[in-house]
MARSE-466328 format. One line per field, with one value per atom (N, C-alpha, C): atom name; x, y, z; residue number from 1. Coordinates in Angstrom, 3 decimals. Layout:
# residues N
at = (CA:...);
X = (X:...);
Y = (Y:...);
Z = (Z:...);
i = (NUM:...);
# end
This chain:
# residues 253
at = (N:CA:C:N:CA:C:N:CA:C:N:CA:C:N:CA:C:N:CA:C:N:CA:C:N:CA:C:N:CA:C:N:CA:C:N:CA:C:N:CA:C:N:CA:C:N:CA:C:N:CA:C:N:CA:C:N:CA:C:N:CA:C:N:CA:C:N:CA:C:N:CA:C:N:CA:C:N:CA:C:N:CA:C:N:CA:C:N:CA:C:N:CA:C:N:CA:C:N:CA:C:N:CA:C:N:CA:C:N:CA:C:N:CA:C:N:CA:C:N:CA:C:N:CA:C:N:CA:C:N:CA:C:N:CA:C:N:CA:C:N:CA:C:N:CA:C:N:CA:C:N:CA:C:N:CA:C:N:CA:C:N:CA:C:N:CA:C:N:CA:C:N:CA:C:N:CA:C:N:CA:C:N:CA:C:N:CA:C:N:CA:C:N:CA:C:N:CA:C:N:CA:C:N:CA:C:N:CA:C:N:CA:C:N:CA:C:N:CA:C:N:CA:C:N:CA:C:N:CA:C:N:CA:C:N:CA:C:N:CA:C:N:CA:C:N:CA:C:N:CA:C:N:CA:C:N:CA:C:N:CA:C:N:CA:C:N:CA:C:N:CA:C:N:CA:C:N:CA:C:N:CA:C:N:CA:C:N:CA:C:N:CA:C:N:CA:C:N:CA:C:N:CA:C:N:CA:C:N:CA:C:N:CA:C:N:CA:C:N:CA:C:N:CA:C:N:CA:C:N:CA:C:N:CA:C:N:CA:C:N:CA:C:N:CA:C:N:CA:C:N:CA:C:N:CA:C:N:CA:C:N:CA:C:N:CA:C:N:CA:C:N:CA:C:N:CA:C:N:CA:C:N:CA:C:N:CA:C:N:CA:C:N:CA:C:N:CA:C:N:CA:C:N:CA:C:N:CA:C:N:CA:C:N:CA:C:N:CA:C:N:CA:C:N:CA:C:N:CA:C:N:CA:C:N:CA:C:N:CA:C:N:CA:C:N:CA:C:N:CA:C:N:CA:C:N:CA:C:N:CA:C:N:CA:C:N:CA:C:N:CA:C:N:CA:C:N:CA:C:N:CA:C:N:CA:C:N:CA:C:N:CA:C:N:CA:C:N:CA:C:N:CA:C:N:CA:C:N:CA:C:N:CA:C:N:CA:C:N:CA:C:N:CA:C:N:CA:C:N:CA:C:N:CA:C:N:CA:C:N:CA:C:N:CA:C:N:CA:C:N:CA:C:N:CA:C:N:CA:C:N:CA:C:N:CA:C:N:CA:C:N:CA:C:N:CA:C:N:CA:C:N:CA:C:N:CA:C:N:CA:C:N:CA:C:N:CA:C:N:CA:C:N:CA:C:N:CA:C:N:CA:C:N:CA:C:N:CA:C:N:CA:C:N:CA:C:N:CA:C:N:CA:C:N:CA:C:N:CA:C:N:CA:C:N:CA:C:N:CA:C:N:CA:C:N:CA:C:N:CA:C:N:CA:C:N:CA:C:N:CA:C:N:CA:C:N:CA:C:N:CA:C:N:CA:C:N:CA:C:N:CA:C:N:CA:C:N:CA:C:N:CA:C:N:CA:C:N:CA:C:N:CA:C:N:CA:C:N:CA:C:N:CA:C:N:CA:C:N:CA:C:N:CA:C:N:CA:C:N:CA:C:N:CA:C:N:CA:C:N:CA:C:N:CA:C:N:CA:C:N:CA:C:N:CA:C:N:CA:C:N:CA:C:N:CA:C:N:CA:C:N:CA:C:N:CA:C:N:CA:C:N:CA:C:N:CA:C:N:CA:C:N:CA:C:N:CA:C:N:CA:C:N:CA:C:N:CA:C:N:CA:C:N:CA:C:N:CA:C:N:CA:C:N:CA:C:N:CA:C:N:CA:C:N:CA:C:N:CA:C:N:CA:C:N:CA:C:N:CA:C:N:CA:C:N:CA:C:N:CA:C:N:CA:C:N:CA:C:N:CA:C:N:CA:C);
X = (20.199:21.143:22.462:22.344:23.600:24.395:23.695:24.730:25.375:24.803:25.493:26.654:26.544:27.629:28.753:28.367:29.481:30.260:29.387:30.134:30.991:30.522:31.250:32.699:32.907:34.314:35.082:34.433:35.255:35.578:34.601:35.130:36.164:36.208:37.185:38.490:38.555:39.799:40.397:39.477:39.816:40.429:39.795:40.270:41.366:41.450:42.776:43.966:43.543:44.771:45.244:44.154:44.645:44.884:44.310:44.588:45.978:46.833:48.235:48.998:48.611:49.318:48.945:47.843:47.592:48.300:48.415:49.133:50.554:50.972:52.527:52.759:51.768:51.780:51.738:50.869:50.747:52.213:52.858:53.913:55.208:55.225:55.902:55.919:54.779:54.571:55.129:54.668:55.143:56.624:57.390:58.816:59.323:58.683:59.266:59.015:58.044:57.782:58.916:59.077:60.053:61.450:61.774:63.106:63.151:62.424:62.378:62.548:61.806:61.762:63.106:63.738:65.117:66.091:65.868:66.869:67.006:65.814:66.066:66.280:66.377:66.789:66.140:65.144:64.449:63.082:62.285:60.943:60.915:61.665:61.733:62.149:63.009:63.485:62.598:62.054:61.155:59.924:59.388:58.072:58.209:59.321:59.515:59.277:59.276:58.762:57.506:56.690:55.174:54.891:55.791:55.866:57.180:57.330:58.631:58.631:59.882:59.945:61.057:60.881:61.879:61.994:63.160:63.395:63.708:63.347:63.580:63.815:64.355:64.704:64.468:63.984:63.728:64.135:64.872:64.945:64.520:63.756:63.319:63.185:62.689:62.682:61.164:60.428:59.235:59.279:59.090:59.215:60.433:61.647:62.914:63.198:62.316:62.543:62.923:64.222:64.639:63.895:63.539:62.858:63.717:63.562:64.010:63.064:62.763:61.678:62.290:61.935:62.525:61.250:61.320:60.130:60.581:59.890:59.857:58.645:58.824:57.607:57.467:56.283:56.124:54.805:54.982:54.129:53.567:52.406:51.944:50.907:51.301:50.245:50.185:49.096:48.898:48.276:47.518:46.567:46.844:48.000:48.312:49.617:49.764:50.819:50.903:52.004:51.986:53.388:53.248:54.438:54.491:55.649:55.816:56.784:56.374:57.163:57.654:58.746:59.415:59.936:59.453:59.765:60.542:61.646:62.526:62.662:62.424:62.308:62.583:63.653:63.667:64.082:64.705:65.055:63.964:62.684:61.510:61.330:60.983:60.698:59.240:58.526:57.203:57.076:56.106:56.011:54.569:54.307:52.802:53.079:51.856:51.608:50.422:50.730:49.861:49.313:48.420:48.099:46.970:47.266:46.258:46.153:44.775:44.374:43.106:43.418:42.403:41.558:40.464:39.858:39.605:40.374:40.319:41.787:41.771:43.234:42.948:44.111:43.977:45.299:45.256:46.344:46.376:47.528:47.566:48.649:48.425:49.386:48.889:49.877:49.630:48.461:48.563:47.591:46.218:46.049:44.628:44.657:43.511:43.517:42.302:42.576:41.495:41.561:40.319:40.118:40.618:41.423:41.903:40.621:40.421:39.563:39.612:38.605:38.772:39.696:39.543:40.690:41.924:42.312:43.718:44.142:43.139:43.395:43.607:42.565:42.903:44.216:44.760:46.133:47.073:47.066:47.899:47.979:46.800:46.710:47.466:47.219:47.841:49.340:49.736:51.161:51.841:51.287:51.856:51.771:50.611:50.621:51.680:51.891:53.159:54.367:54.772:56.080:55.926:54.989:54.925:55.191:54.706:54.887:56.227:56.845:58.246:59.239:58.887:59.596:59.358:58.276:57.878:57.085:58.143:57.397:56.519:56.941:56.395:54.639:54.298:52.982:52.123:52.692:51.897:51.448:51.914:51.464:50.238:49.764:48.572:47.333:46.329:45.121:44.431:44.584:43.653:44.219:45.243:45.664:45.319:44.827:44.614:45.939:46.644:47.864:47.893:48.481:48.496:50.073:50.586:51.835:51.713:52.706:52.722:53.931:54.771:55.832:57.048:57.691:59.159:59.148:59.830:59.992:61.409:61.795:63.194:62.975:63.687:63.550:65.157:65.231:66.629:67.734:67.388:68.221:68.546:67.631:67.794:66.396:66.362:65.127:64.546:63.189:62.536:61.197:60.640:59.546:58.516:57.137:56.150:54.967:54.457:53.274:52.129:50.890:49.851:49.169:48.971:48.402:47.086:46.105:44.634:44.214:43.923:43.394:42.367:41.308:40.137:40.467:40.013:40.331:41.297:42.137:43.330:43.332:43.986:44.369:45.183:44.809:45.681:47.198:48.242:49.615:50.159:51.047:51.917:53.387:53.908:55.270:56.236:57.443:58.504:59.702:60.313:61.384:62.646:64.031:64.911:64.979:64.991:65.115:66.063:67.296:68.492:68.553:68.430:68.464:67.092:65.930:64.636:64.409:65.353:65.153:63.960:63.212:61.840:62.537:62.072:62.743:61.681:60.442:59.123:58.082:57.122:55.627:55.080:53.784:52.959:51.400:50.809:49.263:48.559:47.200:46.398:45.739:45.589:44.719:44.068:42.929:41.951:42.440:42.607:42.779:41.976:41.938:41.050:39.464:38.965:37.466:36.813:37.489:36.948:37.299:37.959:38.409:39.249:40.276:41.007:41.969:42.108:43.046:44.346:45.427:46.855:47.547:48.647:49.414:50.590:50.807:52.023:52.789:54.259:55.259:56.346:56.772:57.750:59.041:60.222:61.409:62.415:62.596:63.457:64.902:65.806:67.340:68.090:69.506:70.515:70.250:70.297:70.137:71.232:70.790:71.923:71.068:72.026:71.600:71.462:70.250:69.801:69.114:69.851:69.160:69.087:70.001:69.946:68.929:68.367:67.462:67.946:67.901:68.269:67.158:67.540:66.280:66.836:65.876:66.160:66.226:67.252:67.341:67.163:66.716:66.241:64.839:63.896:62.467:62.344:62.205:61.681:60.103:59.401:58.185:57.993:57.201:56.857:55.231:54.769:53.341:53.055:52.393:52.123:53.303:54.505:55.678:56.775:56.102:56.952:57.634:58.829:59.426:58.937:58.397:57.825:58.639:58.958:59.934:60.933:61.969:62.864:63.269:62.940:63.520:64.648:65.256:66.526:66.129:66.212:65.774:67.067:67.141:68.343:68.197:67.135:67.207:65.775:65.835:64.779:64.871:63.987:64.073:62.889:62.963:61.871:61.583:60.016:59.604:58.907:58.952:58.060:56.597:56.355:55.105:55.244:54.033:54.208:52.817:52.972:51.852:50.496:49.271:48.198:47.998:48.490:48.193:48.967:49.915:50.707:49.819:48.758:47.984:46.479:46.445:44.974:44.945:43.682:43.372:44.207:45.009:45.804:44.902:45.626:44.798:44.977);
Y = (-62.003:-62.306:-63.241:-63.824:-64.599:-63.460:-62.456:-61.281:-60.673:-60.546:-59.703:-60.622:-61.842:-62.805:-62.926:-62.724:-62.813:-61.468:-60.369:-58.980:-58.658:-59.063:-58.739:-59.118:-60.637:-60.966:-60.429:-59.983:-59.343:-57.874:-57.092:-55.984:-55.872:-56.963:-57.314:-57.428:-58.267:-58.483:-57.224:-56.651:-55.186:-54.355:-54.055:-53.059:-53.636:-55.073:-55.436:-55.246:-55.313:-55.102:-53.727:-52.759:-51.307:-50.479:-51.001:-50.063:-49.882:-51.027:-51.004:-50.099:-50.024:-49.292:-47.864:-47.463:-46.079:-45.683:-46.524:-46.384:-46.055:-46.758:-46.606:-45.454:-44.996:-43.783:-42.579:-42.724:-41.726:-41.560:-42.639:-42.678:-42.131:-42.412:-41.885:-40.335:-39.762:-38.340:-37.614:-38.377:-37.660:-37.724:-38.744:-38.940:-37.769:-37.583:-36.448:-35.071:-34.692:-33.631:-33.449:-34.556:-34.507:-34.107:-34.878:-34.684:-33.056:-32.532:-31.321:-30.294:-30.589:-29.793:-29.508:-30.967:-30.968:-30.499:-30.435:-29.999:-28.414:-27.801:-26.240:-25.765:-26.677:-26.098:-26.913:-27.786:-28.333:-27.779:-28.692:-28.220:-27.018:-27.106:-26.052:-24.521:-24.672:-23.264:-22.862:-23.741:-23.602:-22.791:-23.445:-22.851:-21.464:-20.859:-19.558:-18.552:-19.252:-18.169:-18.098:-18.486:-18.239:-16.723:-15.828:-14.577:-13.984:-13.258:-13.050:-11.822:-11.251:-10.127:-10.510:-10.004:-10.359:-9.162:-9.326:-8.139:-8.972:-8.350:-8.797:-7.752:-8.028:-7.076:-7.621:-7.008:-7.628:-6.354:-6.840:-5.824:-6.547:-5.823:-6.171:-5.140:-5.471:-4.528:-4.734:-3.495:-3.545:-2.302:-2.892:-1.939:-1.271:-1.789:-1.217:-0.259:-0.155:0.596:-0.296:-0.136:-1.153:-0.568:-1.491:-1.126:-1.850:-1.305:-1.853:-1.851:-2.947:-3.270:-3.714:-3.004:-3.539:-3.642:-4.684:-4.854:-5.308:-4.692:-5.024:-5.844:-7.064:-7.982:-8.475:-8.871:-9.328:-10.490:-11.637:-12.811:-12.912:-13.321:-13.884:-14.984:-16.118:-17.341:-17.768:-18.153:-18.493:-17.399:-16.541:-15.552:-14.163:-13.732:-12.364:-11.836:-10.974:-10.666:-9.237:-8.668:-7.129:-7.040:-6.086:-5.713:-4.392:-3.590:-2.254:-2.231:-1.583:-1.733:-0.173:-0.328:0.948:0.671:1.328:1.097:2.218:2.042:2.956:2.728:3.811:3.829:5.169:5.258:6.703:7.713:7.455:8.484:8.998:8.228:8.489:7.211:7.517:6.673:6.725:5.506:5.441:4.343:4.690:3.580:3.146:1.990:1.539:0.397:-0.015:-0.955:-1.935:-3.329:-4.186:-4.702:-5.207:-5.769:-6.937:-8.152:-9.167:-9.687:-9.683:-10.037:-10.816:-12.159:-13.040:-13.032:-12.808:-12.612:-11.335:-10.276:-8.913:-8.572:-7.588:-7.057:-5.632:-4.902:-3.581:-3.128:-2.075:-1.680:-0.093:0.379:2.022:2.510:3.403:4.017:5.606:6.506:7.765:8.175:7.830:8.128:7.661:6.905:6.307:4.923:4.506:3.025:2.387:1.238:0.605:-1.016:-1.458:-2.892:-3.647:-4.808:-5.702:-6.384:-6.317:-7.232:-8.459:-9.213:-10.618:-11.701:-11.553:-12.375:-12.142:-10.835:-10.406:-10.749:-10.500:-10.971:-12.425:-13.183:-14.613:-14.920:-14.414:-14.764:-14.460:-13.284:-13.145:-14.126:-14.397:-15.398:-16.757:-17.161:-18.273:-18.089:-17.145:-16.720:-16.874:-16.071:-16.094:-17.594:-18.327:-19.787:-20.652:-20.522:-21.276:-21.015:-19.762:-19.470:-19.640:-19.600:-20.143:-21.441:-22.368:-23.807:-24.260:-23.426:-23.719:-23.362:-22.203:-21.685:-22.654:-23.163:-23.835:-25.233:-26.074:-27.561:-28.113:-27.798:-28.514:-27.967:-26.914:-26.703:-27.738:-28.498:-29.703:-30.641:-30.713:-31.782:-31.208:-29.954:-29.618:-30.162:-30.400:-31.416:-30.690:-29.406:-28.622:-29.173:-29.796:-30.154:-31.673:-31.953:-33.282:-33.407:-34.459:-34.868:-35.936:-35.673:-36.858:-36.919:-38.068:-37.978:-38.114:-37.214:-36.800:-37.727:-38.424:-39.218:-38.325:-38.882:-38.343:-37.483:-36.500:-35.480:-34.985:-34.776:-33.864:-32.476:-31.870:-30.327:-29.872:-28.894:-28.538:-29.923:-30.848:-31.984:-32.616:-32.554:-33.335:-34.002:-35.168:-35.797:-35.209:-35.013:-34.344:-35.115:-35.100:-35.893:-34.797:-34.929:-33.977:-34.646:-33.413:-33.674:-32.765:-33.029:-32.203:-32.038:-30.541:-30.127:-29.411:-29.908:-29.295:-28.738:-27.462:-26.811:-25.941:-25.725:-24.964:-23.585:-22.784:-21.318:-20.999:-21.780:-21.515:-22.520:-22.305:-23.281:-24.409:-25.698:-26.774:-26.446:-26.819:-26.566:-27.988:-27.992:-29.109:-28.575:-29.211:-28.816:-30.041:-29.703:-30.680:-30.219:-31.414:-31.345:-32.187:-31.725:-32.353:-33.801:-34.768:-36.381:-36.532:-35.970:-36.360:-35.542:-34.256:-33.306:-33.121:-33.299:-32.690:-31.245:-30.512:-28.938:-28.683:-27.785:-27.367:-26.729:-27.233:-26.706:-26.031:-26.353:-25.828:-26.012:-24.942:-25.117:-24.794:-25.336:-24.930:-24.889:-24.005:-23.950:-23.186:-23.447:-22.580:-21.589:-20.530:-19.295:-18.557:-18.176:-17.298:-15.655:-15.167:-13.585:-12.992:-11.639:-10.949:-10.904:-9.979:-9.955:-11.276:-11.765:-13.087:-14.329:-14.195:-15.376:-16.374:-15.899:-16.670:-17.458:-18.675:-19.402:-19.708:-19.315:-19.469:-20.478:-21.164:-21.921:-21.212:-21.018:-20.202:-21.145:-20.893:-21.925:-21.003:-21.360:-20.842:-22.058:-21.222:-22.118:-21.583:-22.366:-21.897:-22.338:-21.500:-21.754:-20.831:-21.205:-20.516:-20.273:-21.510:-21.258:-20.644:-19.834:-19.268:-19.397:-19.545:-19.676:-18.392:-18.205:-16.889:-17.288:-16.945:-17.266:-18.754:-19.551:-20.961:-21.739:-20.990:-21.541:-21.409:-22.564:-22.333:-21.822:-20.561:-19.908:-19.859:-20.184:-19.920:-18.442:-17.848:-16.563:-15.995:-16.995:-16.606:-17.355:-16.458:-17.035:-16.545:-17.677:-17.380:-17.696:-16.636:-16.876:-16.882:-18.128:-18.548:-18.498:-17.863:-18.118:-18.720:-19.826:-20.483:-20.991:-21.272:-21.944:-20.737:-19.547:-18.222:-17.715:-17.404:-16.732:-15.155:-14.991:-13.428:-12.535:-12.887:-12.229:-13.175:-12.510:-13.144:-12.250:-12.844:-12.129:-12.550:-11.625:-11.993:-11.551:-12.538:-12.409:-12.110:-10.796:-10.392:-10.668:-10.710:-10.879:-11.661:-12.449:-13.166:-13.196:-12.584:-12.808:-13.356:-14.248:-14.736:-13.754:-13.587:-12.642:-13.446:-12.962:-13.610:-13.326:-12.271:-11.764:-10.501:-10.126:-8.724:-7.977:-6.694:-5.983:-6.147:-6.456:-6.448:-5.299:-4.231:-2.896:-3.012:-4.038:-4.120:-4.686:-5.418:-5.980:-5.450:-4.291:-3.454:-2.877:-2.344:-1.497:-0.412:0.264:1.281:2.540:3.677:4.966:5.746);
Z = (16.055:17.207:16.480:15.691:15.149:14.408:13.729:13.253:14.234:15.419:16.630:17.011:17.283:17.699:16.828:15.386:14.409:14.250:14.374:14.283:15.599:16.816:17.984:18.011:17.635:17.699:16.508:15.601:14.376:14.877:15.593:16.191:17.067:17.884:18.806:18.178:17.237:16.677:15.852:15.340:14.721:15.669:16.722:17.860:18.481:18.631:19.331:18.533:17.018:16.241:16.266:16.404:15.914:17.282:18.446:19.727:20.043:20.018:20.219:19.274:17.897:17.042:17.336:17.856:18.388:19.565:20.463:21.735:21.208:20.411:19.891:19.261:18.359:17.868:18.673:19.783:20.598:21.391:21.759:22.568:21.667:20.373:19.321:19.356:19.386:19.152:20.325:21.650:22.968:23.106:22.567:22.451:21.562:20.546:19.449:20.149:21.015:21.428:22.537:23.422:24.476:23.929:22.812:22.044:21.634:21.120:20.459:21.741:22.872:23.879:24.572:24.711:25.221:24.308:23.011:22.225:22.283:22.641:22.681:23.918:24.986:26.372:27.518:27.252:28.282:28.870:29.387:29.777:30.556:31.624:32.686:32.228:31.264:30.704:29.543:28.772:27.553:28.183:29.246:29.702:30.352:30.368:31.046:29.864:28.607:27.486:27.324:28.363:28.138:28.083:28.623:28.451:27.861:26.990:26.308:25.513:25.473:24.490:23.372:22.304:21.264:20.245:19.578:18.642:17.196:16.300:14.816:13.801:12.648:11.620:10.410:9.295:7.984:6.924:5.981:4.841:3.647:2.812:1.606:0.495:-0.657:-1.822:-2.341:-2.709:-3.331:-4.337:-5.641:-6.867:-6.937:-6.660:-6.642:-5.539:-4.426:-3.287:-2.090:-1.535:-0.406:0.863:1.692:2.946:4.001:5.197:6.361:7.488:8.092:8.994:10.330:11.368:12.590:13.634:14.430:15.356:16.641:17.641:19.059:19.404:19.776:19.866:21.151:21.649:22.997:22.805:23.590:23.637:25.110:25.143:26.504:26.092:26.596:26.442:24.948:24.618:23.207:22.356:23.078:22.273:22.591:22.986:23.345:22.523:21.650:20.972:20.660:20.622:20.243:19.441:18.599:17.627:17.402:17.832:17.463:16.347:15.187:14.025:13.620:12.961:12.617:10.996:10.080:8.565:8.109:7.633:6.955:5.476:4.701:3.202:2.604:1.773:1.117:2.017:3.238:4.161:5.072:4.923:5.909:6.792:8.043:8.878:9.535:9.521:9.954:11.046:12.012:13.055:12.886:13.421:13.670:14.766:15.446:16.318:15.878:16.061:15.906:17.242:17.792:18.898:18.850:19.218:19.289:20.761:21.135:22.366:22.288:22.380:22.228:20.768:20.713:19.731:19.093:19.780:19.290:18.780:17.984:17.452:16.886:16.900:16.477:15.826:14.972:14.393:14.566:15.093:15.117:14.238:13.550:12.557:12.491:12.389:12.266:13.328:14.378:15.374:15.239:14.422:13.986:14.463:15.280:15.721:15.004:14.427:13.861:14.187:14.223:14.550:13.380:13.616:12.469:11.842:10.564:9.884:10.126:10.254:10.812:10.039:8.522:7.978:8.366:8.314:8.673:10.087:11.033:12.402:12.425:11.614:11.654:11.277:10.166:9.606:10.855:11.307:12.413:13.589:13.930:15.086:14.822:13.435:12.849:12.927:12.378:12.390:13.686:14.831:16.171:16.649:16.418:16.893:16.385:15.004:14.513:15.020:15.202:15.796:17.271:18.013:19.346:19.462:18.684:18.587:18.294:17.453:17.250:18.413:19.012:20.128:21.343:21.606:22.714:22.439:21.644:21.369:22.593:23.867:24.959:25.169:24.366:24.288:23.487:22.743:21.952:23.055:24.218:25.068:25.868:25.744:26.241:25.741:26.749:26.343:25.298:24.989:24.127:22.741:22.450:21.097:20.778:19.567:19.016:18.179:18.213:17.461:16.434:15.265:14.369:13.744:13.621:13.015:11.516:11.128:9.678:8.974:9.639:8.998:8.693:7.694:7.633:6.281:6.192:5.008:4.989:3.675:3.760:3.734:4.406:4.625:4.771:3.663:3.464:3.472:2.768:2.432:3.779:4.837:6.092:6.227:6.834:7.202:8.560:8.474:9.513:9.769:10.971:11.463:11.638:11.248:11.335:12.265:12.856:13.676:13.131:13.097:12.708:13.987:14.304:15.631:15.314:15.879:15.756:17.048:17.099:18.288:17.932:18.939:18.506:18.401:17.393:17.342:16.305:16.027:14.997:14.002:13.087:11.887:12.309:11.728:11.907:11.304:12.372:11.987:11.754:10.782:10.555:11.006:12.052:12.435:12.298:11.855:11.497:12.397:12.713:13.664:13.070:12.996:12.461:13.115:12.321:12.978:13.747:13.564:14.268:15.562:15.402:16.750:17.363:16.718:17.343:17.283:16.643:16.348:15.601:15.947:15.089:13.893:12.571:11.345:10.466:10.534:9.710:10.394:10.014:10.366:9.116:8.898:7.648:8.246:7.432:7.884:6.647:6.644:5.640:6.173:5.629:6.151:5.124:5.317:4.418:4.729:3.589:3.653:2.586:2.847:1.681:1.905:1.155:1.362:0.770:-0.337:-0.828:-0.152:0.988:1.579:0.884:0.028:-0.495:0.349:0.181:1.147:0.623:1.437:1.080:1.973:1.501:2.430:2.855:4.052:4.700:5.342:5.166:5.814:6.234:7.496:8.151:8.113:7.671:7.880:8.978:9.868:11.002:11.105:10.968:10.810:11.880:11.820:12.524:13.997:14.636:16.010:16.900:18.001:18.954:20.373:21.042:22.599:23.298:23.918:24.646:25.800:26.912:28.172:28.489:27.915:27.962:27.439:26.357:25.273:23.979:23.077:21.673:20.853:20.172:19.408:17.919:17.028:15.788:15.352:14.733:14.310:12.944:12.249:10.924:10.870:10.417:10.227:8.736:7.918:6.478:6.123:5.786:5.590:4.033:3.688:2.230:2.375:1.121:0.961:-0.417:-0.318:-1.696:-2.230:-1.582:-2.047:-2.437:-2.427:-2.749:-1.484:-1.525:-0.430:-0.203:0.902:1.157:1.852:3.089:4.011:4.754:5.101:5.994:7.258:8.424:9.567:10.135:10.885:11.548:13.141:13.885:15.291:15.891:16.670:17.276:18.789:19.511:20.736:21.184:22.369:22.969:24.393:25.103:26.592:27.312:27.986:28.877:29.908:30.054:31.209:32.185:33.453:34.486:34.118:33.748:33.046:32.460:31.833:31.009:31.401:31.635:31.963:31.020:31.338:30.773:29.653:30.040:29.234:28.046:27.837:26.532:25.640:25.982:25.047:24.837:25.446:25.444:24.152:23.944:22.790:22.958:21.752:21.817:22.016:22.730:22.872:21.640);
i = (1:1:1:2:2:2:3:3:3:4:4:4:5:5:5:6:6:6:7:7:7:8:8:8:9:9:9:10:10:10:11:11:11:12:12:12:13:13:13:14:14:14:15:15:15:16:16:16:17:17:17:18:18:18:19:19:19:20:20:20:21:21:21:22:22:22:23:23:23:24:24:24:25:25:25:26:26:26:27:27:27:28:28:28:29:29:29:30:30:30:31:31:31:32:32:32:33:33:33:34:34:34:35:35:35:36:36:36:37:37:37:38:38:38:39:39:39:40:40:40:41:41:41:42:42:42:43:43:43:44:44:44:45:45:45:46:46:46:47:47:47:48:48:48:49:49:49:50:50:50:51:51:51:52:52:52:53:53:53:54:54:54:55:55:55:56:56:56:57:57:57:58:58:58:59:59:59:60:60:60:61:61:61:62:62:62:63:63:63:64:64:64:65:65:65:66:66:66:67:67:67:68:68:68:69:69:69:70:70:70:71:71:71:72:72:72:73:73:73:74:74:74:75:75:75:76:76:76:77:77:77:78:78:78:79:79:79:80:80:80:81:81:81:82:82:82:83:83:83:84:84:84:85:85:85:86:86:86:87:87:87:88:88:88:89:89:89:90:90:90:91:91:91:92:92:92:93:93:93:94:94:94:95:95:95:96:96:96:97:97:97:98:98:98:99:99:99:100:100:100:101:101:101:102:102:102:103:103:103:104:104:104:105:105:105:106:106:106:107:107:107:108:108:108:109:109:109:110:110:110:111:111:111:112:112:112:113:113:113:114:114:114:115:115:115:116:116:116:117:117:117:118:118:118:119:119:119:120:120:120:121:121:121:122:122:122:123:123:123:124:124:124:125:125:125:126:126:126:127:127:127:128:128:128:129:129:129:130:130:130:131:131:131:132:132:132:133:133:133:134:134:134:135:135:135:136:136:136:137:137:137:138:138:138:139:139:139:140:140:140:141:141:141:142:142:142:143:143:143:144:144:144:145:145:145:146:146:146:147:147:147:148:148:148:149:149:149:150:150:150:151:151:151:152:152:152:153:153:153:154:154:154:155:155:155:156:156:156:157:157:157:158:158:158:159:159:159:160:160:160:161:161:161:162:162:162:163:163:163:164:164:164:165:165:165:166:166:166:167:167:167:168:168:168:169:169:169:170:170:170:171:171:171:172:172:172:173:173:173:174:174:174:175:175:175:176:176:176:177:177:177:178:178:178:179:179:179:180:180:180:181:181:181:182:182:182:183:183:183:184:184:184:185:185:185:186:186:186:187:187:187:188:188:188:189:189:189:190:190:190:191:191:191:192:192:192:193:193:193:194:194:194:195:195:195:196:196:196:197:197:197:198:198:198:199:199:199:200:200:200:201:201:201:202:202:202:203:203:203:204:204:204:205:205:205:206:206:206:207:207:207:208:208:208:209:209:209:210:210:210:211:211:211:212:212:212:213:213:213:214:214:214:215:215:215:216:216:216:217:217:217:218:218:218:219:219:219:220:220:220:221:221:221:222:222:222:223:223:223:224:224:224:225:225:225:226:226:226:227:227:227:228:228:228:229:229:229:230:230:230:231:231:231:232:232:232:233:233:233:234:234:234:235:235:235:236:236:236:237:237:237:238:238:238:239:239:239:240:240:240:241:241:241:242:242:242:243:243:243:244:244:244:245:245:245:246:246:246:247:247:247:248:248:248:249:249:249:250:250:250:251:251:251:252:252:252:253:253:253);
# end
């Protein structure tokens, strides 16, 4: 009994010292999300991107051969995405289609439709999730997220503040915002790929903002894997949609 009476005051003092700090941290994180949301256009405008269409282009070199990759993409909510791809190389043009619909995903190429292997589907889901959080920071206020403050980090020689976002079904995402402006500048996550399930670290760097439809969008997305730059996309257009047809995210015929 004496032990209980001695422990309870100690717990009271411990919790009394820590609860206000946690409340302050929560307030700081909400303030950071609000700042980021306002920086890209405000909550009302940003929420219109729940359904969106966008276009992007990428040029790269593989084994001395230059490639041009263009994409017409679509998002709806957190877990529906579609990308129509066109690849040009050596005077030839090829098209393909990738669809993610919740826990399912498919790829269509040369009139063949295949289900996406689970590791690759998981990677694509994580990629989409990271981009969506940078597009719509207000999503971080959803109750499905557990947040933790990551402190300050220099990104491209500018101080940035980070949050770790944990949500069931996708990888944890570390997302960073420019300390001065609140603009999203980077996100990072780990994802397993390949048959052996090797885990890689993927980073997106977001730069070159441009206003489209009253919302500031990053127009350059640089993707790094394990610290090495892999691809760089130039976003040429982003349009908010009131909704998108469900058939866009159905299994291709």
